VOPAGU-2260 file (C-alpha; in pm, 1 decimal, decimal comma):
REM VOPAGU-2260
SITE   aa  ch    i         X         Y         Z
SITE  MET   A    0       0,0       0,0       0,0
SITE  GLN   A    1     277,2     242,9      91,1
SITE  GLN   A    2     460,4     171,2    -233,1
SITE  MET   A    3     137,9     227,7    -427,1
SITE  LEU   A    4      84,2     565,9    -263,2
SITE  ARG   A    5     441,6     673,3    -329,8
SITE  SER   A    6     413,4     563,0    -693,2
SITE  LEU   A    7      87,7     755,6    -718,9
SITE  SER   A    8     247,0    1080,0    -599,6
SITE  ARG   A    9     535,8    1045,0    -844,4
SITE  PHE   A   10     298,9     980,3   -1134,4
SITE  ALA   A   11      94,0    1285,3   -1034,1
SITE  CYS   A   12     393,3    1519,6   -1039,1
SITE  VAL   A   13     511,3    1393,0   -1377,9
SITE  ALA   A   14     162,4    1413,9   -1527,5
SITE  MET   A   15     110,1    1770,0   -1409,3
SITE  LEU   A   16     445,8    1890,0   -1540,5
SITE  VAL   A   17     348,5    1748,1   -1879,8
SITE  LEU   A   18      -2,4    1894,0   -1873,9
SITE  ALA   A   19      83,2    2243,8   -1752,5
SITE  PRO   A   20     279,2    2374,1   -2053,7
SITE  LEU   A   21      25,2    2226,0   -2295,4
SITE  ALA   A   22    -266,7    2401,5   -2126,7
SITE  VAL   A   23     -95,0    2742,0   -2110,6
SITE  GLY   A   24    -199,8    2879,3   -2446,9
SITE  ALA   A   25    -539,0    2712,2   -2432,3
SITE  GLN   A   26    -776,0    3000,8   -2493,9
SITE  GLU   A   27    -613,5    3341,7   -2468,9
SITE  HIS   A   28    -935,8    3511,4   -2569,4
SITE  ASP   A   29   -1080,0    3379,1   -2242,3
SITE  ALA   A   30    -816,1    3575,9   -2055,3
SITE  ALA   A   31    -917,7    3894,0   -2231,4
SITE  ALA   A   32   -1284,6    3817,2   -2170,8
SITE  THR   A   33   -1221,2    3766,3   -1802,6
SITE  GLU   A   34   -1039,0    4094,8   -1768,3
SITE  HIS   A   35   -1316,2    4282,0   -1951,0
SITE  ALA   A   36   -1577,1    4107,7   -1736,7
SITE  ALA   A   37   -1475,4    4316,0   -1434,7
SITE  PRO   A   38   -1714,5    4610,9   -1388,3
SITE  ALA   A   39   -1584,7    4950,9   -1479,8
SITE  ALA   A   40   -1750,8    5119,8   -1185,0
SITE  SER   A   41   -1749,4    5015,1    -821,5
SITE  ASP   A   42   -2127,1    5050,1    -790,9
SITE  LYS   A   43   -2191,9    4758,6   -1027,8
SITE  PRO   A   44   -2225,4    4398,7    -905,9
SITE  VAL   A   45   -1907,4    4194,3    -919,7
SITE  ASP   A   46   -1895,8    3858,2   -1093,5
SITE  PHE   A   47   -1740,7    3612,9    -846,4
SITE  ILE   A   48   -1841,3    3300,5   -1039,8
SITE  THR   A   49   -1717,1    3332,9   -1399,1
SITE  PRO   A   50   -1348,3    3379,9   -1301,1
SITE  HIS   A   51   -1362,6    3029,8   -1149,5
SITE  ILE   A   52   -1399,5    2870,2   -1493,9
SITE  THR   A   53   -1232,2    3118,1   -1730,3
SITE  ASP   A   54    -857,6    3135,8   -1777,6
SITE  SER   A   55    -659,0    3457,6   -1744,9
SITE  ARG   A   56    -309,4    3601,6   -1708,0
SITE  HIS   A   57    -363,5    3701,7   -1346,5
SITE  LEU   A   58    -460,2    3552,2   -1012,0
SITE  GLU   A   59    -728,9    3682,3    -778,4
SITE  ILE   A   60    -639,6    3713,2    -410,3
SITE  PRO   A   61    -845,4    3838,2    -111,9
SITE  ALA   A   62    -836,9    4213,5     -59,6
SITE  LEU   A   63   -1019,0    4462,6     160,1
SITE  ASN   A   64   -1165,5    4673,0    -119,3
SITE  SER   A   65   -1505,1    4717,5    -281,1
SITE  HIS   A   66   -1455,8    4407,5    -496,2
SITE  LEU   A   67   -1303,8    4197,1    -214,4
SITE  ALA   A   68   -1032,6    4087,1    -458,3
SITE  ALA   A   69    -704,7    4206,7    -602,6
SITE  GLU   A   70    -524,2    4088,3    -912,7
SITE  ILE   A   71    -167,3    3963,8    -937,8
SITE  GLU   A   72     -29,6    3963,8   -1290,6
SITE  LEU   A   73     151,2    3647,5   -1389,9
SITE  PRO   A   74     488,5    3672,4   -1568,3
SITE  ALA   A   75     487,4    3664,6   -1945,8
SITE  PHE   A   76     755,1    3478,3   -2140,3
SITE  ALA   A   77     866,8    3546,0   -2495,3
SITE  PRO   A   78     689,5    3314,6   -2740,5
SITE  ILE   A   79     890,5    3028,7   -2890,4
SITE  HIS   A   80     880,0    3007,0   -3270,0
SITE  ILE   A   81     922,9    2659,6   -3420,7
SITE  GLY   A   82     886,2    2684,0   -3795,6
SITE  GLY   A   83     544,3    2835,0   -3853,5
SITE  LEU   A   84     424,3    2740,2   -3503,4
SITE  THR   A   85     425,1    2989,0   -3216,9
SITE  LEU   A   86     431,2    2835,0   -2870,8
SITE  ASP   A   87     347,3    3057,2   -2573,4
SITE  LEU   A   88     463,8    2904,2   -2244,2
SITE  SER   A   89     360,0    3197,5   -2027,2
SITE  PRO   A   90     176,7    3070,0   -1716,8
SITE  THR   A   91    -194,8    3128,1   -1677,7
SITE  LYS   A   92    -426,6    3094,5   -1381,6
SITE  HIS   A   93    -526,1    2739,6   -1471,3
SITE  VAL   A   94    -162,6    2634,2   -1505,4
SITE  VAL   A   95     -90,8    2770,2   -1157,7
SITE  PHE   A   96    -383,5    2578,5   -1010,6
SITE  MET   A   97    -281,8    2260,9   -1194,7
SITE  LEU   A   98      66,8    2285,0   -1045,8
SITE  LEU   A   99     -89,0    2360,8    -707,1
SITE  ALA   A  100    -302,4    2047,4    -743,8
SITE  ALA   A  101      10,3    1843,8    -825,0
SITE  VAL   A  102     185,3    1976,7    -513,3
SITE  ILE   A  103    -119,0    1905,9    -293,9
SITE  VAL   A  104    -155,0    1551,2    -430,4
SITE  SER   A  105     215,5    1484,0    -376,7
SITE  LEU   A  106     224,7    1621,8     -21,6
SITE  VAL   A  107     -98,6    1454,5      86,6
SITE  LEU   A  108     -14,3    1110,9     -52,7
SITE  ILE   A  109     350,1    1107,8      53,7
SITE  THR   A  110     245,8    1213,2     404,1
SITE  ALA   A  111     -33,3     954,6     408,8
SITE  GLY   A  112     202,4     684,7     280,6
SITE  ASN   A  113     465,9     754,8     547,6
SITE  ALA   A  114     202,7     770,3     822,7
SITE  SER   A  115      43,6     447,5     701,1
SITE  LYS   A  116     381,6     272,5     701,2
SITE  LYS   A  117     448,0     372,9    1062,2
SITE  GLN   A  118      97,4     278,9    1175,8
SITE  HIS   A  119     116,0     -63,1    1011,0
SITE  ALA   A  120     451,3    -122,3    1180,4
SITE  THR   A  121     319,4     -31,1    1525,8
SITE  MET   A  122     -51,9    -122,1    1518,6
SITE  GLY   A  123     -88,6    -341,4    1211,8
SITE  ARG   A  124    -340,2    -105,7    1049,8
SITE  SER   A  125    -387,9     254,8     942,2
SITE  LYS   A  126    -610,7     505,3    1114,2
SITE  GLY   A  127    -717,9     866,6    1085,8
SITE  PHE   A  128    -638,0    1060,7     770,7
SITE  ALA   A  129    -383,3     805,0     648,1
SITE  GLY   A  130    -642,8     531,5     691,8
SITE  ALA   A  131    -898,1     730,8     491,1
SITE  ILE   A  132    -656,3     782,5     201,9
SITE  GLU   A  133    -557,3     415,0     214,3
SITE  ALA   A  134    -920,9     305,0     211,4
SITE  MET   A  135    -998,6     529,9     -84,5
SITE  ALA   A  136    -697,1     407,2    -281,3
SITE  LEU   A  137    -768,8      41,8    -203,0
SITE  TYR   A  138   -1133,3      75,4    -302,2
SITE  LEU   A  139   -1040,7     226,0    -638,7
SITE  ARG   A  140    -773,1     -39,0    -690,5
SITE  ASN   A  141    -979,4    -343,9    -593,5
SITE  GLU   A  142   -1328,2    -241,6    -704,9
SITE  VAL   A  143   -1271,6     -10,9   -1001,7
SITE  VAL   A  144    -933,8     -56,2   -1167,8
SITE  LEU   A  145    -841,7    -425,2   -1141,1
SITE  PRO   A  146   -1187,6    -567,6   -1223,8
SITE  ASN   A  147   -1203,7    -355,1   -1539,7
SITE  VAL   A  148    -850,1    -357,0   -1678,4
SITE  GLY   A  149    -836,6    -736,2   -1661,0
SITE  HIS   A  150    -563,9    -985,6   -1572,0
SITE  HIS   A  151    -219,8    -856,9   -1470,2
SITE  GLY   A  152    -357,1    -503,9   -1441,8
SITE  GLU   A  153    -148,8    -390,8   -1142,9
SITE  GLY   A  154      67,1    -174,3   -1366,9
SITE  PHE   A  155    -230,3      48,1   -1451,3
SITE  VAL   A  156    -323,7     119,0   -1089,2
SITE  PRO   A  157     -84,6     416,2   -1038,4
SITE  PHE   A  158    -206,1     581,0   -1359,0
SITE  ALA   A  159    -573,7     538,3   -1271,3
SITE  LEU   A  160    -526,4     664,7    -917,4
SITE  THR   A  161    -328,4     961,9   -1047,2
SITE  LEU   A  162    -619,8    1054,4   -1271,2
SITE  PHE   A  163    -864,3    1031,2    -982,5
SITE  PHE   A  164    -673,6    1232,8    -724,1
SITE  PHE   A  165    -551,4    1498,7    -967,3
SITE  ILE   A  166    -897,3    1558,1   -1116,7
SITE  LEU   A  167   -1053,3    1555,4    -769,7
SITE  VAL   A  168    -813,7    1816,7    -631,3
SITE  CYS   A  169    -856,8    2037,3    -941,3
SITE  ASN   A  170   -1234,4    2015,5    -901,6
SITE  LEU   A  171   -1222,2    2102,5    -531,8
SITE  LEU   A  172    -983,0    2395,7    -582,8
SITE  GLY   A  173   -1240,7    2547,1    -814,8
SITE  MET   A  174   -1495,5    2556,4    -532,5
SITE  LEU   A  175   -1276,9    2771,3    -308,6
SITE  PRO   A  176   -1323,1    3151,2    -297,6
SITE  TRP   A  177   -1082,1    3318,9    -540,1
SITE  GLY   A  178   -1003,7    2973,5    -677,6
SITE  ALA   A  179   -1014,9    2843,7   -1035,1
SITE  THR   A  180   -1147,4    2523,2   -1188,5
SITE  ALA   A  181    -875,8    2402,1   -1425,2
SITE  THR   A  182   -1101,2    2111,7   -1526,9
SITE  GLY   A  183   -1348,5    2374,3   -1649,2
SITE  ASN   A  184   -1100,2    2446,5   -1929,7
SITE  ILE   A  185   -1164,3    2223,2   -2229,9
SITE  SER   A  186    -793,1    2230,3   -2318,7
SITE  VAL   A  187    -709,6    2071,7   -1983,5
SITE  THR   A  188    -977,7    1804,6   -2004,9
SITE  ALA   A  189    -876,4    1735,6   -2365,7
SITE  MET   A  190    -514,7    1682,1   -2261,8
SITE  LEU   A  191    -623,5    1446,2   -1983,3
SITE  ALA   A  192    -831,0    1254,8   -2238,7
SITE  ILE   A  193    -544,4    1245,1   -2490,8
SITE  ILE   A  194    -303,0    1108,5   -2229,6
SITE  THR   A  195    -564,9     847,7   -2137,3
SITE  ALA   A  196    -609,8     758,2   -2504,6
SITE  ILE   A  197    -233,3     711,2   -2545,3
SITE  VAL   A  198    -227,2     479,0   -2243,1
SITE  VAL   A  199    -527,9     287,0   -2377,8
SITE  GLU   A  200    -380,5     236,6   -2724,6
SITE  THR   A  201     -37,1     149,4   -2585,8
SITE  ALA   A  202    -197,1    -107,8   -2355,4
SITE  GLY   A  203    -382,3    -258,2   -2650,3
SITE  LEU   A  204     -66,8    -273,5   -2859,6
SITE  ARG   A  205     129,6    -446,8   -2584,5
SITE  ALA   A  206    -148,0    -692,5   -2504,5
SITE  ASN   A  207    -244,9    -786,7   -2860,5
SITE  GLY   A  208      69,0    -742,1   -3066,7
SITE  LEU   A  209     -23,3    -749,4   -3435,5
SITE  GLY   A  210    -377,9    -834,0   -3326,5
SITE  TYR   A  211    -401,8    -465,4   -3228,7
SITE  LEU   A  212    -473,1    -390,2   -3595,3
SITE  ASN   A  213    -804,3    -571,6   -3554,9
SITE  THR   A  214    -916,9    -288,6   -3325,9
SITE  ILE   A  215    -876,0     -51,6   -3620,9
SITE  PHE   A  216    -943,9    -262,6   -3929,5
SITE  TYR   A  217   -1245,5    -491,8   -3901,1
SITE  TRP   A  218   -1162,2    -838,4   -4034,9
SITE  ASN   A  219   -1397,3   -1113,4   -3918,7
SITE  LYS   A  220   -1248,4   -1451,6   -4010,3
SITE  ASP   A  221   -1574,6   -1629,6   -3931,9
SITE  LEU   A  222   -1750,2   -1470,9   -4231,4
SITE  PRO   A  223   -1728,2   -1580,8   -4595,8
SITE  PHE   A  224   -1456,4   -1396,9   -4785,0
SITE  VAL   A  225   -1694,9   -1174,0   -4982,5
SITE  MET   A  226   -1885,0   -1068,6   -4671,6
SITE  ARG   A  227   -1555,0   -1025,6   -4492,7
SITE  VAL   A  228   -1444,2    -768,1   -4750,2
SITE  VAL   A  229   -1780,8    -590,8   -4744,4
SITE  MET   A  230   -1782,2    -569,7   -4364,3
SITE  PHE   A  231   -1422,6    -449,2   -4372,4
SITE  PHE   A  232   -1522,9    -136,0   -4564,4
SITE  VAL   A  233   -1841,7     -88,3   -4362,0
SITE  MET   A  234   -1710,6    -144,9   -4010,2
SITE  THR   A  235   -1356,2      -4,2   -4030,2
SITE  PRO   A  236   -1480,7     359,0   -4030,6
SITE  VAL   A  237   -1702,2     269,6   -3735,0
SITE  GLU   A  238   -1403,1     130,6   -3543,9
SITE  ILE   A  239   -1200,9     445,6   -3615,9
SITE  VAL   A  240   -1487,2     671,6   -3508,7
SITE  GLY   A  241   -1516,7     466,2   -3191,0
SITE  LYS   A  242   -1151,1     530,2   -3107,2
SITE  ILE   A  243   -1195,6     904,0   -3159,3
SITE  SER   A  244   -1524,9     924,5   -2969,6
SITE  LYS   A  245   -1384,2     781,9   -2646,2
SITE  PRO   A  246   -1138,6    1065,0   -2566,1
SITE  PHE   A  247   -1392,1    1313,9   -2702,9
SITE  ALA   A  248   -1653,7    1185,3   -2459,0
SITE  LEU   A  249   -1406,8    1204,2   -2168,7
SITE  THR   A  250   -1320,1    1562,1   -2266,7
SITE  ILE   A  251   -1673,9    1694,2   -2295,3
SITE  ARG   A  252   -1817,1    1508,6   -1994,1
SITE  LEU   A  253   -1567,0    1647,7   -1744,0
SITE  PHE   A  254   -1558,5    1995,9   -1898,9
SITE  ALA   A  255   -1937,2    2031,0   -1919,6
SITE  ASN   A  256   -2009,4    1905,8   -1569,3
SITE  MET   A  257   -1750,2    2127,0   -1400,3
SITE  THR   A  258   -1862,0    2431,6   -1599,7
SITE  ALA   A  259   -2235,2    2378,7   -1554,3
SITE  GLY   A  260   -2229,0    2402,2   -1175,2
SITE  HIS   A  261   -2066,0    2745,4   -1177,2
SITE  ILE   A  262   -2304,9    2871,4   -1443,8
SITE  VAL   A  263   -2604,5    2762,5   -1236,7
SITE  LEU   A  264   -2457,2    2939,6    -931,9
SITE  LEU   A  265   -2408,5    3255,1   -1137,6
SITE  ALA   A  266   -2768,6    3239,3   -1258,1
SITE  LEU   A  267   -2908,8    3194,4    -906,2
SITE  ILE   A  268   -2702,0    3474,7    -756,0
SITE  GLY   A  269   -2794,5    3693,5   -1053,0
SITE  LEU   A  270   -3160,0    3667,4    -948,1
SITE  ILE   A  271   -3084,2    3899,6    -657,1
SITE  PHE   A  272   -2969,7    4176,9    -890,9
SITE  ALA   A  273   -3230,2    4098,0   -1157,0
SITE  PHE   A  274   -3526,1    4147,6    -920,2
SITE  LYS   A  275   -3353,4    4428,2    -726,4
SITE  ASN   A  276   -3539,5    4323,6    -416,1
SITE  TRP   A  277   -3337,7    4219,3    -111,6
SITE  LEU   A  278   -3643,3    4049,3      37,5
SITE  ILE   A  279   -3598,1    3757,0    -201,6
SITE  THR   A  280   -3226,3    3725,3    -123,3
SITE  PRO   A  281   -3264,7    3423,5     111,3
SITE  VAL   A  282   -3431,6    3218,8    -164,1
SITE  PRO   A  283   -3150,7    3229,2    -425,0
SITE  VAL   A  284   -2890,4    3206,2    -147,6
SITE  LEU   A  285   -3045,8    2884,3     -16,0
SITE  MET   A  286   -3076,4    2748,9    -369,6
SITE  ALA   A  287   -2713,9    2840,0    -443,3
SITE  THR   A  288   -2605,3    2665,0    -122,6
SITE  ALA   A  289   -2791,0    2350,9    -228,4
SITE  ILE   A  290   -2628,9    2365,1    -573,5
SITE  ASN   A  291   -2288,7    2411,0    -409,0
SITE  MET   A  292   -2343,1    2095,2    -203,3
SITE  LEU   A  293   -2444,6    1913,9    -521,6
SITE  GLU   A  294   -2132,1    2044,6    -696,6
SITE  LEU   A  295   -1919,1    1907,2    -413,2
SITE  PHE   A  296   -2068,6    1566,1    -485,1
SITE  VAL   A  297   -2014,0    1616,3    -858,9
SITE  ALA   A  298   -1645,2    1696,0    -796,6
SITE  PHE   A  299   -1596,9    1347,2    -650,8
SITE  LEU   A  300   -1833,0    1183,4    -899,7
SITE  GLN   A  301   -1662,9    1320,2   -1211,7
SITE  ALA   A  302   -1317,7    1218,0   -1087,9
SITE  PHE   A  303   -1457,4     870,2   -1021,5
SITE  ILE   A  304   -1630,9     844,6   -1360,3
SITE  PHE   A  305   -1321,7     958,3   -1551,6
SITE  THR   A  306   -1113,3     695,3   -1370,7
SITE  LEU   A  307   -1378,0     426,8   -1421,6
SITE  LEU   A  308   -1411,6     493,6   -1794,1
SITE  ALA   A  309   -1034,7     502,2   -1840,8
SITE  SER   A  310   -1013,8     160,5   -1672,4
SITE  VAL   A  311   -1298,4      23,6   -1883,9
SITE  PHE   A  312   -1136,5     146,6   -2207,2
SITE  ILE   A  313    -804,1     -12,2   -2109,8
SITE  GLY   A  314    -975,6    -341,0   -2026,3
SITE  GLN   A  315   -1173,7    -343,2   -2351,0
SITE  ILE   A  316    -873,4    -301,0   -2575,4
SITE  ARG   A  317    -659,1    -545,1   -2377,1
SITE  GLU   A  318    -922,1    -813,8   -2421,8
SITE  ALA   A  319    -991,8    -726,2   -2785,1
SITE  HIS   A  320    -822,1   -1044,0   -2906,6
SITE  HIS   A  321   -1085,9   -1251,5   -2725,0
């Protein structure tokens, strides 16, 4: 268990360092939109919700002013020109929160792993926070990952757990005041899905060898030759579309769910200013609180679903030869 937790933290750090530069230049127009979203006059209502899901070149921190927030500009680096491609590696708010999530995952799991090791040596079991982390990791390993990835699937456990804990921490950071939901950026969720797709296809290639081609080109040896050729041209495009649709579904599902909660909160809070009647304030506030509790559940649920689907996709392609 301790070795699994330590492996998980190392995988998380590596994954985040790969994801961060790729998500930097995601949607620079979002940064401009966020900056223009701030009201020009102090007597206008302040949008506290949209900055949680939009990327920008600055961070919001608590401040004792009329907007209760101050902005810290992030450093800008000179773009890198590679042929006709311009690569901007300047950090954005979502990159900062992704790196923060990587640090939190590393610290929490390394601490939990060391505490669990000491507790097992003295008491024979884990307890407290270390026990909770161990129980969560063991549940995902024994009930989600191994049953779905198939035989000899231990090697995929660190990757699956890294996905879960990283996505979970990113989701939870977006619920904090002055925080940001990196998983509300479609570039981030797309990169997570692409990395998952690479792992899935690599697992299929290693498990099936040349039989991996059968997951791309449909060739049913049980059919007569003529029908075999016909089905080859009919089903091969379907197989290819299926490979593309899996990472696409992972991308949109996580992005849409983490964005929707903040939009609903913004709509409910906006009712106060729309009706301009403070007597109705308790109603949208209570509704927003209920939605926030639901979003807390969704933060865990979406991390779980992403991990579950990744495990299912790995298991499907590994058993394709059967």
